[in-house]
N, C-alpha and C positions, 0 to 999 in steps of 0.2 A: 592492743590498746588503741592503735591509730587506725583501725579498720574503718571507722566511720568518718574519716576526714577527707575522703575523695569526693569527686563530683558524682552526683546522682544521675540515674537514668532520666531521659527527657520526659518520661511519663510519671516520674516519682512525685508523690504529694509533698514536695518541699518548695520553698520560695524559688522563684525564677532564677535568681542569681546563683543558686546552688546546683542548678541542673546543667547537665552536659549540653553543648550546642547541638541542635538537630542537624543531621547531615544535609548538605546542599542537594537539591534535586538534580538528577542527571540532566545534562544538557539535552535539548530536543534533538532527535535524530534528523539529519538533513534529508530532504526528499530524495527518493531514488531517481536515477537517470532512466526514466521509463522508455525513452527511445532506444537506448542501448540494450536494456533488458529485453524488450520485445524483439528487437533485431536479433539478439543472440538466442532467444528462446521462441522463435516463430512457431516451431512445431508444437509448443505447449498451448498455442492459441488456435492455430489453423492446421488442418490436415494438408499434407503435401498435394493430395489429389485435388484440393480446391483451388490450387494455384493462386494464392493471394497476391494482389498487386494494389498499388496506391494505398499502402498501409499507413494509417494515421493514428495518433494517440492523443489523449487529453492530458491535462496536467494531473499529477498525482494528488490524491486527497488522503488525509489521515483516516484510517478506519475508525469509525466511532466506537466500536467495542473491540479493542485489541491493540496490538502494537504494530500492526502492518499498515500498508498503504493500498489504496485501490486506484484504478485508472480505467478509462474506457479505450478500447482498441477497435478501430473500424477499418474494413478493407473491402475492396471489390473482389469477389470470388466467383468461381464457376460452380454452379449447383451440380447435383448428381446427374441431372439431365443435360448438363452442359450450358444451361442458360446463365447469363451473368446476373449477379445480384450483389447487393451491399449487405454485409453482415457486421454486427456490432456485438462485442463481448465486454463484460466487466471482468478485469483481472485483479487478483489479490496478490500483492507482492510482499515478501518477507525477506529482508536482506537484499540480495541481488537475484532472487529467484521468483518466478511466477509459480505460486503454490495452488492457485485455484483460478478457474475461469467459468463464467456462466453467460449464456446468451441473455441479452437484455430484454426486458419486458417493455410494454408500451408505457407504463407508469415510471420507468426508470429515468433518472436524470441525465443519462448519457445523450439523450436527444437534444438537450440544451447546452452541452459542453462544446468548447472550442477545440478543434483538432489541429495538430501539426504533423506534417509528413515525417516519417522516420528516414 
């Protein structure tokens, strides 16, 4: 008999005052500590044979399509012929792990980022 006296679902076609309150959105995830993550996962970005030095990272940016973060990582490395070169990668971070990396292209925005040493 009293089954209809409770609050309705937030999408129910009833007046607003009779609807249950919508849940508050989850607080935004704080940006990851890119310096620590790259330092701890250096082998995820550069091979040991490339002997990376002067490693620098950009500030993390929220991934536009997804829940992760992206950042740019730049280092001076030794090429396979031993010649020095600077290499830049875009890394994808989920939680405290580097889950993907790709070499940046000419049209990538990593060229305009500001970098800090790790």
